[in-house]
C-alpha positions in Angstrom: 72.6 49.6 89.4 72.8 45.9 88.8 74.8 44.5 85.9 71.8 43.1 83.9 70.0 46.4 83.9 73.0 48.3 83.0 73.8 45.9 80.2 70.2 46.3 78.9 70.5 50.0 79.0 73.8 49.9 77.0 72.3 47.5 74.5 69.2 49.6 74.0 71.4 52.8 73.6 73.7 50.9 71.1 70.7 49.7 69.1 69.2 53.3 69.0 72.3 54.6 67.4 72.9 51.9 64.8 75.3 49.5 66.5 75.0 46.1 64.9 76.3 44.0 67.8 77.7 44.4 71.2 79.6 42.2 73.6 80.7 42.4 77.2 83.7 40.8 78.9 85.5 40.9 82.3 88.6 43.3 82.2 91.0 40.4 82.7 93.9 39.3 80.7 93.0 37.7 77.4 94.3 34.3 77.8 93.1 32.8 74.6 94.7 35.6 72.5 97.6 35.6 70.1 98.3 39.1 71.0 102.0 39.6 72.1 101.8 43.2 73.3 101.1 43.1 77.1 99.3 46.4 77.1 96.8 45.0 74.4 96.5 41.7 76.2 95.9 42.8 79.7 93.4 45.7 80.1 94.5 46.5 83.6 97.9 47.8 82.4 96.1 50.6 80.5 92.9 50.9 82.5 93.7 49.8 86.1 90.2 50.5 87.5 88.2 48.8 84.6 85.8 46.2 85.6 84.6 45.3 82.1 85.3 45.7 78.5 82.5 46.5 75.8 83.0 45.7 72.2 80.8 47.4 69.7 80.5 46.2 66.1 79.1 48.1 63.1 79.2 47.0 59.6 80.1 49.2 56.7 79.5 46.8 53.8 76.9 48.3 51.5 76.6 45.6 48.9 78.3 44.5 45.7 79.0 47.0 43.0 
C-alpha cells in the first residue's frame, strides 16, 4: 500500500473516532528538539523498526465555567 493511501486511511479512521488533528513524521532523530533524553529524542532507540511516527491530538477543553 502506498504512503498517501495509508495516510488517508489513518486520517479517515482518526476523524471517525473524534481525533482533532493528526501528523506524520519520519522516525528519525528529532534535531530541532530541546529534549535531553536520547530515548525520547531518537525513536530508533525504542522502536528500531519504526519507519514513521504518528501524532494524534484531541482537545478536552469544554468551555468556560
